[in-house]
N, CA, C, O and CB atoms as a CASP TS submission, in Angstrom:
PFRMAT TS
TARGET T0000
AUTHOR 0000-0000-0000
METHOD Language model
MODEL 1
PARENT N/A
ATOM      1  N   MET     1       0.011   0.952   6.134  1.00  0.00           N
ATOM      2  CA  MET     1      -0.123   2.851   6.145  1.00  0.00           C
ATOM      3  C   MET     1       0.463   2.821   7.658  1.00  0.00           C
ATOM      4  O   MET     1       0.409   2.059   8.623  1.00  0.00           O
ATOM      5  CB  MET     1      -2.191   3.823   5.980  1.00  0.00           C
ATOM      6  N   THR     2       1.134   4.238   7.288  1.00  0.00           N
ATOM      7  CA  THR     2       2.005   4.882   8.343  1.00  0.00           C
ATOM      8  C   THR     2       1.202   4.912  10.020  1.00  0.00           C
ATOM      9  O   THR     2       0.114   4.386  10.258  1.00  0.00           O
ATOM     10  CB  THR     2       2.325   6.577   7.719  1.00  0.00           C
ATOM     11  N   THR     3       1.956   5.570  10.907  1.00  0.00           N
ATOM     12  CA  THR     3       1.228   6.150  12.016  1.00  0.00           C
ATOM     13  C   THR     3       0.570   7.548  11.777  1.00  0.00           C
ATOM     14  O   THR     3      -0.456   7.958  12.319  1.00  0.00           O
ATOM     15  CB  THR     3       2.154   6.251  13.146  1.00  0.00           C
ATOM     16  N   SER     4       1.092   7.988  11.164  1.00  0.00           N
ATOM     17  CA  SER     4       0.799   9.622  11.026  1.00  0.00           C
ATOM     18  C   SER     4      -0.546   9.508   9.992  1.00  0.00           C
ATOM     19  O   SER     4      -1.413  10.381   9.962  1.00  0.00           O
ATOM     20  CB  SER     4       2.352  10.679  10.206  1.00  0.00           C
ATOM     21  N   GLY     5      -0.580   7.937   8.912  1.00  0.00           N
ATOM     22  CA  GLY     5      -1.845   7.967   8.284  1.00  0.00           C
ATOM     23  C   GLY     5      -3.090   7.671   9.150  1.00  0.00           C
ATOM     24  O   GLY     5      -4.193   8.136   8.861  1.00  0.00           O
ATOM     25  N   THR     6      -2.916   7.034  10.011  1.00  0.00           N
ATOM     26  CA  THR     6      -3.710   6.223  11.041  1.00  0.00           C
ATOM     27  C   THR     6      -4.471   7.791  12.034  1.00  0.00           C
ATOM     28  O   THR     6      -5.620   7.918  12.457  1.00  0.00           O
ATOM     29  CB  THR     6      -2.339   4.911  12.174  1.00  0.00           C
ATOM     30  N   ALA     7      -3.235   8.813  12.134  1.00  0.00           N
ATOM     31  CA  ALA     7      -3.672   9.883  12.546  1.00  0.00           C
ATOM     32  C   ALA     7      -4.589  10.851  11.725  1.00  0.00           C
ATOM     33  O   ALA     7      -5.616  11.322  12.213  1.00  0.00           O
ATOM     34  CB  ALA     7      -2.681  10.396  12.900  1.00  0.00           C
ATOM     35  N   THR     8      -4.239  11.077  10.674  1.00  0.00           N
ATOM     36  CA  THR     8      -5.140  11.960   9.098  1.00  0.00           C
ATOM     37  C   THR     8      -5.985  11.133   9.166  1.00  0.00           C
ATOM     38  O   THR     8      -7.078  11.696   9.113  1.00  0.00           O
ATOM     39  CB  THR     8      -4.471  12.097   7.299  1.00  0.00           C
ATOM     40  N   GLU     9      -6.116   9.695   9.289  1.00  0.00           N
ATOM     41  CA  GLU     9      -7.780   8.687   9.546  1.00  0.00           C
ATOM     42  C   GLU     9      -8.421   9.343  10.618  1.00  0.00           C
ATOM     43  O   GLU     9      -9.449   9.897  10.227  1.00  0.00           O
ATOM     44  CB  GLU     9      -7.650   6.816  10.125  1.00  0.00           C
ATOM     45  N   GLU    10      -8.154   9.523  12.098  1.00  0.00           N
ATOM     46  CA  GLU    10      -8.425   9.785  13.097  1.00  0.00           C
ATOM     47  C   GLU    10      -9.661  11.144  12.820  1.00  0.00           C
ATOM     48  O   GLU    10     -10.863  11.345  12.995  1.00  0.00           O
ATOM     49  CB  GLU    10      -7.077   9.963  13.840  1.00  0.00           C
ATOM     50  N   LEU    11      -7.999  12.109  12.087  1.00  0.00           N
ATOM     51  CA  LEU    11      -8.445  13.662  12.123  1.00  0.00           C
ATOM     52  C   LEU    11      -9.542  13.717  11.086  1.00  0.00           C
ATOM     53  O   LEU    11     -10.473  14.495  11.291  1.00  0.00           O
ATOM     54  CB  LEU    11      -7.165  14.807  11.726  1.00  0.00           C
ATOM     55  N   CYS    12      -9.531  12.917   9.909  1.00  0.00           N
ATOM     56  CA  CYS    12     -10.546  12.807   8.758  1.00  0.00           C
ATOM     57  C   CYS    12     -11.181  11.897   8.366  1.00  0.00           C
ATOM     58  O   CYS    12     -10.896  11.305   7.325  1.00  0.00           O
ATOM     59  CB  CYS    12     -10.195  13.042   7.819  1.00  0.00           C
ATOM     60  N   PRO    13     -12.343  11.544   9.242  1.00  0.00           N
ATOM     61  CA  PRO    13     -12.871  10.203   9.146  1.00  0.00           C
ATOM     62  C   PRO    13     -13.396  10.159   7.676  1.00  0.00           C
ATOM     63  O   PRO    13     -13.171   9.043   7.206  1.00  0.00           O
ATOM     64  CB  PRO    13     -14.034   9.887  10.283  1.00  0.00           C
ATOM     65  N   ASN    14     -13.924  10.863   6.921  1.00  0.00           N
ATOM     66  CA  ASN    14     -14.572  10.677   5.860  1.00  0.00           C
ATOM     67  C   ASN    14     -13.842  11.641   4.689  1.00  0.00           C
ATOM     68  O   ASN    14     -14.349  12.503   3.970  1.00  0.00           O
ATOM     69  CB  ASN    14     -16.057  10.944   6.175  1.00  0.00           C
ATOM     70  N   SER    15     -12.271  11.097   4.787  1.00  0.00           N
ATOM     71  CA  SER    15     -11.693  11.765   4.016  1.00  0.00           C
ATOM     72  C   SER    15     -11.072  10.504   2.937  1.00  0.00           C
ATOM     73  O   SER    15     -11.356   9.420   3.446  1.00  0.00           O
ATOM     74  CB  SER    15     -10.714  12.743   4.829  1.00  0.00           C
ATOM     75  N   ASN    16     -10.571  10.379   2.057  1.00  0.00           N
ATOM     76  CA  ASN    16     -10.277   9.438   0.837  1.00  0.00           C
ATOM     77  C   ASN    16      -8.578   9.689   0.659  1.00  0.00           C
ATOM     78  O   ASN    16      -8.022  10.364  -0.208  1.00  0.00           O
ATOM     79  CB  ASN    16     -11.304   9.946  -0.735  1.00  0.00           C
ATOM     80  N   ILE    17      -7.881   8.820   1.915  1.00  0.00           N
ATOM     81  CA  ILE    17      -6.207   9.384   1.661  1.00  0.00           C
ATOM     82  C   ILE    17      -6.300   8.179   0.620  1.00  0.00           C
ATOM     83  O   ILE    17      -6.774   7.044   0.593  1.00  0.00           O
ATOM     84  CB  ILE    17      -4.684   9.328   3.223  1.00  0.00           C
ATOM     85  N   LEU    18      -5.478   9.175  -0.358  1.00  0.00           N
ATOM     86  CA  LEU    18      -4.275   8.082  -1.748  1.00  0.00           C
ATOM     87  C   LEU    18      -2.905   7.674  -1.030  1.00  0.00           C
ATOM     88  O   LEU    18      -2.298   7.949   0.005  1.00  0.00           O
ATOM     89  CB  LEU    18      -3.544   9.296  -3.513  1.00  0.00           C
ATOM     90  N   ALA    19      -2.748   6.797  -2.249  1.00  0.00           N
ATOM     91  CA  ALA    19      -1.245   6.377  -1.720  1.00  0.00           C
ATOM     92  C   ALA    19      -0.161   7.975  -2.386  1.00  0.00           C
ATOM     93  O   ALA    19      -0.456   8.858  -3.192  1.00  0.00           O
ATOM     94  CB  ALA    19      -0.649   4.358  -2.725  1.00  0.00           C
ATOM     95  N   GLY    20       0.890   7.761  -1.710  1.00  0.00           N
ATOM     96  CA  GLY    20       1.797   9.433  -1.940  1.00  0.00           C
ATOM     97  C   GLY    20       2.835   8.886  -3.163  1.00  0.00           C
ATOM     98  O   GLY    20       3.201   7.728  -3.365  1.00  0.00           O
ATOM     99  N   TYR    21       3.087   9.775  -3.703  1.00  0.00           N
ATOM    100  CA  TYR    21       4.949   9.218  -4.326  1.00  0.00           C
ATOM    101  C   TYR    21       6.122  10.035  -4.011  1.00  0.00           C
ATOM    102  O   TYR    21       5.929  10.885  -3.140  1.00  0.00           O
ATOM    103  CB  TYR    21       5.178   9.227  -6.118  1.00  0.00           C
ATOM    104  N   SER    22       6.872   9.995  -4.338  1.00  0.00           N
ATOM    105  CA  SER    22       7.881  10.272  -3.483  1.00  0.00           C
ATOM    106  C   SER    22       9.132  10.083  -4.338  1.00  0.00           C
ATOM    107  O   SER    22       9.245   8.994  -4.901  1.00  0.00           O
ATOM    108  CB  SER    22       7.822   9.405  -2.222  1.00  0.00           C
ATOM    109  N   THR    23      10.087  11.003  -4.511  1.00  0.00           N
ATOM    110  CA  THR    23      11.248  10.398  -5.444  1.00  0.00           C
ATOM    111  C   THR    23      12.575  11.766  -4.518  1.00  0.00           C
ATOM    112  O   THR    23      12.335  12.840  -3.968  1.00  0.00           O
ATOM    113  CB  THR    23      10.772  10.664  -7.867  1.00  0.00           C
ATOM    114  N   LYS    24      13.775  11.085  -4.721  1.00  0.00           N
ATOM    115  CA  LYS    24      14.445  12.264  -4.358  1.00  0.00           C
ATOM    116  C   LYS    24      15.396  13.135  -4.953  1.00  0.00           C
ATOM    117  O   LYS    24      15.983  12.956  -6.020  1.00  0.00           O
ATOM    118  CB  LYS    24      14.904  12.030  -3.517  1.00  0.00           C
ATOM    119  N   GLY    25      15.484  13.951  -4.287  1.00  0.00           N
ATOM    120  CA  GLY    25      16.212  15.346  -5.405  1.00  0.00           C
ATOM    121  C   GLY    25      17.286  15.720  -4.448  1.00  0.00           C
ATOM    122  O   GLY    25      17.946  14.811  -3.944  1.00  0.00           O
ATOM    123  N   GLY    26      17.532  16.948  -4.144  1.00  0.00           N
ATOM    124  CA  GLY    26      18.687  17.498  -3.142  1.00  0.00           C
ATOM    125  C   GLY    26      18.454  17.621  -2.070  1.00  0.00           C
ATOM    126  O   GLY    26      17.334  17.979  -1.703  1.00  0.00           O
ATOM    127  N   ILE    27      19.481  17.350  -1.198  1.00  0.00           N
ATOM    128  CA  ILE    27      19.223  17.722   0.245  1.00  0.00           C
ATOM    129  C   ILE    27      20.340  19.111   0.370  1.00  0.00           C
ATOM    130  O   ILE    27      21.569  19.121   0.435  1.00  0.00           O
ATOM    131  CB  ILE    27      19.612  16.224   1.447  1.00  0.00           C
ATOM    132  N   GLU    28      19.403  20.165   0.371  1.00  0.00           N
ATOM    133  CA  GLU    28      20.291  20.755  -0.362  1.00  0.00           C
ATOM    134  C   GLU    28      20.876  21.759   1.359  1.00  0.00           C
ATOM    135  O   GLU    28      21.732  22.609   1.604  1.00  0.00           O
ATOM    136  CB  GLU    28      19.459  21.687  -2.027  1.00  0.00           C
ATOM    137  N   ARG    29      19.789  20.991   2.190  1.00  0.00           N
ATOM    138  CA  ARG    29      20.401  21.439   3.829  1.00  0.00           C
ATOM    139  C   ARG    29      21.985  21.083   4.258  1.00  0.00           C
ATOM    140  O   ARG    29      22.751  21.545   5.103  1.00  0.00           O
ATOM    141  CB  ARG    29      19.441  20.526   5.068  1.00  0.00           C
ATOM    142  N   ASP    30      22.071  20.173   3.387  1.00  0.00           N
ATOM    143  CA  ASP    30      23.350  19.222   3.586  1.00  0.00           C
ATOM    144  C   ASP    30      24.643  19.665   2.138  1.00  0.00           C
ATOM    145  O   ASP    30      25.803  19.352   1.870  1.00  0.00           O
ATOM    146  CB  ASP    30      22.627  17.212   3.434  1.00  0.00           C
ATOM    147  N   GLY    31      23.658  20.470   1.586  1.00  0.00           N
ATOM    148  CA  GLY    31      24.780  21.189   0.842  1.00  0.00           C
ATOM    149  C   GLY    31      25.027  20.400  -0.495  1.00  0.00           C
ATOM    150  O   GLY    31      25.998  20.443  -1.251  1.00  0.00           O
ATOM    151  N   ILE    32      23.690  19.554  -0.580  1.00  0.00           N
ATOM    152  CA  ILE    32      24.007  18.572  -2.094  1.00  0.00           C
ATOM    153  C   ILE    32      22.886  18.970  -2.948  1.00  0.00           C
ATOM    154  O   ILE    32      21.903  18.235  -2.857  1.00  0.00           O
ATOM    155  CB  ILE    32      23.955  16.652  -1.924  1.00  0.00           C
ATOM    156  N   ILE    33      22.776  20.247  -3.991  1.00  0.00           N
ATOM    157  CA  ILE    33      22.237  20.791  -4.729  1.00  0.00           C
ATOM    158  C   ILE    33      22.121  19.973  -6.117  1.00  0.00           C
ATOM    159  O   ILE    33      23.089  20.032  -6.875  1.00  0.00           O
ATOM    160  CB  ILE    33      22.785  21.927  -4.690  1.00  0.00           C
ATOM    161  N   PHE    34      20.736  19.043  -6.580  1.00  0.00           N
ATOM    162  CA  PHE    34      20.459  18.435  -6.832  1.00  0.00           C
ATOM    163  C   PHE    34      19.356  18.859  -8.513  1.00  0.00           C
ATOM    164  O   PHE    34      18.242  19.304  -8.239  1.00  0.00           O
ATOM    165  CB  PHE    34      20.239  17.969  -5.606  1.00  0.00           C
ATOM    166  N   VAL    35      19.581  18.761  -9.608  1.00  0.00           N
ATOM    167  CA  VAL    35      19.256  19.438 -10.472  1.00  0.00           C
ATOM    168  C   VAL    35      18.388  18.305 -11.401  1.00  0.00           C
ATOM    169  O   VAL    35      19.193  17.655 -12.068  1.00  0.00           O
ATOM    170  CB  VAL    35      20.477  20.174 -11.017  1.00  0.00           C
ATOM    171  N   MET    36      17.257  17.961 -11.594  1.00  0.00           N
ATOM    172  CA  MET    36      16.926  16.579 -11.935  1.00  0.00           C
ATOM    173  C   MET    36      16.678  16.880 -13.394  1.00  0.00           C
ATOM    174  O   MET    36      15.851  17.674 -13.842  1.00  0.00           O
ATOM    175  CB  MET    36      15.638  15.863 -11.082  1.00  0.00           C
ATOM    176  N   GLU    37      17.594  16.062 -14.116  1.00  0.00           N
ATOM    177  CA  GLU    37      17.787  16.293 -15.256  1.00  0.00           C
ATOM    178  C   GLU    37      18.115  14.964 -16.224  1.00  0.00           C
ATOM    179  O   GLU    37      18.711  14.057 -15.644  1.00  0.00           O
ATOM    180  CB  GLU    37      18.733  17.251 -15.187  1.00  0.00           C
ATOM    181  N   ASP    38      17.899  14.823 -17.160  1.00  0.00           N
ATOM    182  CA  ASP    38      18.442  13.455 -18.060  1.00  0.00           C
ATOM    183  C   ASP    38      17.802  12.586 -17.544  1.00  0.00           C
ATOM    184  O   ASP    38      16.610  12.779 -17.303  1.00  0.00           O
ATOM    185  CB  ASP    38      19.964  12.977 -18.064  1.00  0.00           C
ATOM    186  N   GLU    39      18.491  11.252 -17.198  1.00  0.00           N
ATOM    187  CA  GLU    39      17.700  10.153 -17.137  1.00  0.00           C
ATOM    188  C   GLU    39      17.088   9.959 -16.110  1.00  0.00           C
ATOM    189  O   GLU    39      16.275   9.045 -16.248  1.00  0.00           O
ATOM    190  CB  GLU    39      18.233   9.183 -17.355  1.00  0.00           C
ATOM    191  N   LYS    40      17.101  10.489 -14.930  1.00  0.00           N
ATOM    192  CA  LYS    40      16.086  11.193 -13.819  1.00  0.00           C
ATOM    193  C   LYS    40      14.827  11.347 -13.915  1.00  0.00           C
ATOM    194  O   LYS    40      13.890  10.622 -13.579  1.00  0.00           O
ATOM    195  CB  LYS    40      16.328  12.382 -13.563  1.00  0.00           C
ATOM    196  N   GLU    41      14.889  12.627 -14.536  1.00  0.00           N
ATOM    197  CA  GLU    41      14.244  13.278 -15.018  1.00  0.00           C
ATOM    198  C   GLU    41      13.067  12.546 -15.877  1.00  0.00           C
ATOM    199  O   GLU    41      11.898  12.790 -15.578  1.00  0.00           O
ATOM    200  CB  GLU    41      15.045  14.036 -15.549  1.00  0.00           C
ATOM    201  N   LYS    42      13.324  11.781 -16.787  1.00  0.00           N
ATOM    202  CA  LYS    42      12.541  10.889 -17.702  1.00  0.00           C
ATOM    203  C   LYS    42      12.106   9.614 -16.751  1.00  0.00           C
ATOM    204  O   LYS    42      10.992   9.092 -16.784  1.00  0.00           O
ATOM    205  CB  LYS    42      13.506  10.405 -19.091  1.00  0.00           C
ATOM    206  N   GLN    43      13.203   9.209 -15.891  1.00  0.00           N
ATOM    207  CA  GLN    43      12.164   8.130 -14.912  1.00  0.00           C
ATOM    208  C   GLN    43      11.201   8.175 -14.183  1.00  0.00           C
ATOM    209  O   GLN    43      10.216   7.439 -14.126  1.00  0.00           O
ATOM    210  CB  GLN    43      12.578   7.600 -14.117  1.00  0.00           C
ATOM    211  N   VAL    44      11.610   9.460 -13.342  1.00  0.00           N
ATOM    212  CA  VAL    44      10.531  10.276 -12.726  1.00  0.00           C
ATOM    213  C   VAL    44       8.820  10.656 -13.111  1.00  0.00           C
ATOM    214  O   VAL    44       7.782  10.577 -12.453  1.00  0.00           O
ATOM    215  CB  VAL    44      11.163  11.391 -12.744  1.00  0.00           C
ATOM    216  N   GLN    45       9.273  11.279 -15.099  1.00  0.00           N
ATOM    217  CA  GLN    45       8.148  11.146 -15.570  1.00  0.00           C
ATOM    218  C   GLN    45       7.088  10.103 -15.900  1.00  0.00           C
ATOM    219  O   GLN    45       5.893  10.329 -16.087  1.00  0.00           O
ATOM    220  CB  GLN    45       8.342  11.561 -16.260  1.00  0.00           C
ATOM    221  N   GLU    46       7.812   8.733 -15.950  1.00  0.00           N
ATOM    222  CA  GLU    46       7.290   7.802 -16.459  1.00  0.00           C
ATOM    223  C   GLU    46       6.390   6.925 -15.065  1.00  0.00           C
ATOM    224  O   GLU    46       5.227   6.535 -14.960  1.00  0.00           O
ATOM    225  CB  GLU    46       8.496   7.057 -17.280  1.00  0.00           C
ATOM    226  N   ASP    47       7.712   6.869 -14.046  1.00  0.00           N
ATOM    227  CA  ASP    47       6.764   6.938 -12.517  1.00  0.00           C
ATOM    228  C   ASP    47       5.429   7.574 -12.430  1.00  0.00           C
ATOM    229  O   ASP    47       4.365   6.993 -12.214  1.00  0.00           O
ATOM    230  CB  ASP    47       7.510   7.775 -11.398  1.00  0.00           C
ATOM    231  N   VAL    48       5.661   9.121 -12.667  1.00  0.00           N
ATOM    232  CA  VAL    48       4.954   9.936 -11.870  1.00  0.00           C
ATOM    233  C   VAL    48       3.486   9.286 -13.061  1.00  0.00           C
ATOM    234  O   VAL    48       2.412   9.209 -12.463  1.00  0.00           O
ATOM    235  CB  VAL    48       5.610  11.923 -11.738  1.00  0.00           C
ATOM    236  N   LYS    49       3.437   8.863 -14.579  1.00  0.00           N
ATOM    237  CA  LYS    49       2.770   8.550 -15.436  1.00  0.00           C
ATOM    238  C   LYS    49       2.302   6.918 -14.620  1.00  0.00           C
ATOM    239  O   LYS    49       1.095   6.711 -14.738  1.00  0.00           O
ATOM    240  CB  LYS    49       3.608   8.704 -16.912  1.00  0.00           C
ATOM    241  N   GLU    50       2.709   6.318 -14.208  1.00  0.00           N
ATOM    242  CA  GLU    50       1.954   5.061 -13.886  1.00  0.00           C
ATOM    243  C   GLU    50       1.509   5.318 -12.556  1.00  0.00           C
ATOM    244  O   GLU    50       0.607   4.552 -12.215  1.00  0.00           O
ATOM    245  CB  GLU    50       2.788   3.705 -13.983  1.00  0.00           C
ATOM    246  N   TRP    51       1.853   6.147 -11.701  1.00  0.00           N
ATOM    247  CA  TRP    51       1.166   6.367 -10.413  1.00  0.00           C
ATOM    248  C   TRP    51      -0.042   6.949 -10.408  1.00  0.00           C
ATOM    249  O   TRP    51      -1.032   6.373  -9.956  1.00  0.00           O
ATOM    250  CB  TRP    51       1.865   7.082  -9.606  1.00  0.00           C
ATOM    251  N   LEU    52      -0.077   8.425 -11.027  1.00  0.00           N
ATOM    252  CA  LEU    52      -1.581   8.573 -11.335  1.00  0.00           C
ATOM    253  C   LEU    52      -2.947   7.826 -11.686  1.00  0.00           C
ATOM    254  O   LEU    52      -4.049   7.884 -11.140  1.00  0.00           O
ATOM    255  CB  LEU    52      -1.533   9.123 -12.091  1.00  0.00           C
ATOM    256  N   PRO    53      -2.473   7.079 -12.826  1.00  0.00           N
ATOM    257  CA  PRO    53      -3.748   6.218 -12.453  1.00  0.00           C
ATOM    258  C   PRO    53      -3.838   5.161 -11.416  1.00  0.00           C
ATOM    259  O   PRO    53      -4.946   4.626 -11.367  1.00  0.00           O
ATOM    260  CB  PRO    53      -4.134   5.550 -13.542  1.00  0.00           C
ATOM    261  N   GLU    54      -3.133   4.815 -10.746  1.00  0.00           N
ATOM    262  CA  GLU    54      -3.004   3.680  -9.680  1.00  0.00           C
ATOM    263  C   GLU    54      -3.989   4.606  -8.399  1.00  0.00           C
ATOM    264  O   GLU    54      -4.752   4.084  -7.587  1.00  0.00           O
ATOM    265  CB  GLU    54      -0.976   3.243  -9.185  1.00  0.00           C
ATOM    266  N   ILE    55      -3.620   6.398  -8.568  1.00  0.00           N
ATOM    267  CA  ILE    55      -4.649   6.640  -7.286  1.00  0.00           C
ATOM    268  C   ILE    55      -5.618   7.230  -7.627  1.00  0.00           C
ATOM    269  O   ILE    55      -6.015   8.105  -6.858  1.00  0.00           O
ATOM    270  CB  ILE    55      -4.220   7.388  -6.156  1.00  0.00           C
ATOM    271  N   GLY    56      -6.588   6.923  -9.259  1.00  0.00           N
ATOM    272  CA  GLY    56      -7.221   7.295  -9.899  1.00  0.00           C
ATOM    273  C   GLY    56      -7.390   8.832 -10.163  1.00  0.00           C
ATOM    274  O   GLY    56      -8.491   9.373 -10.062  1.00  0.00           O
ATOM    275  N   SER    57      -6.013   9.652 -10.577  1.00  0.00           N
ATOM    276  CA  SER    57      -6.353  10.706 -10.981  1.00  0.00           C
ATOM    277  C   SER    57      -6.575  10.718 -12.180  1.00  0.00           C
ATOM    278  O   SER    57      -7.539  11.412 -12.506  1.00  0.00           O
ATOM    279  CB  SER    57      -5.692  11.484 -10.697  1.00  0.00           C
ATOM    280  N   VAL    58      -5.956  10.122 -13.104  1.00  0.00           N
ATOM    281  CA  VAL    58      -6.114  10.032 -14.294  1.00  0.00           C
ATOM    282  C   VAL    58      -6.194   8.493 -14.815  1.00  0.00           C
ATOM    283  O   VAL    58      -5.711   7.543 -14.199  1.00  0.00           O
ATOM    284  CB  VAL    58      -5.122  10.806 -14.826  1.00  0.00           C
ATOM    285  N   LYS    59      -6.960   8.399 -16.192  1.00  0.00           N
ATOM    286  CA  LYS    59      -7.443   7.112 -16.333  1.00  0.00           C
ATOM    287  C   LYS    59      -6.599   6.985 -17.466  1.00  0.00           C
ATOM    288  O   LYS    59      -6.576   5.933 -18.105  1.00  0.00           O
ATOM    289  CB  LYS    59      -9.014   6.838 -16.471  1.00  0.00           C
TER
END
């Protein structure tokens, strides 16, 4: 758990804090525009399908 997670636990002691999911996209502030498509899109879809049951969102 990160330091910010600890702060969240302190601020919300009765909460159930789930594991997050992250993927890399574009870095628009640096002028890198990225549209997720093709293999990257398929990989992220598969990753999310695996992640949702892990956090108990779907069975």
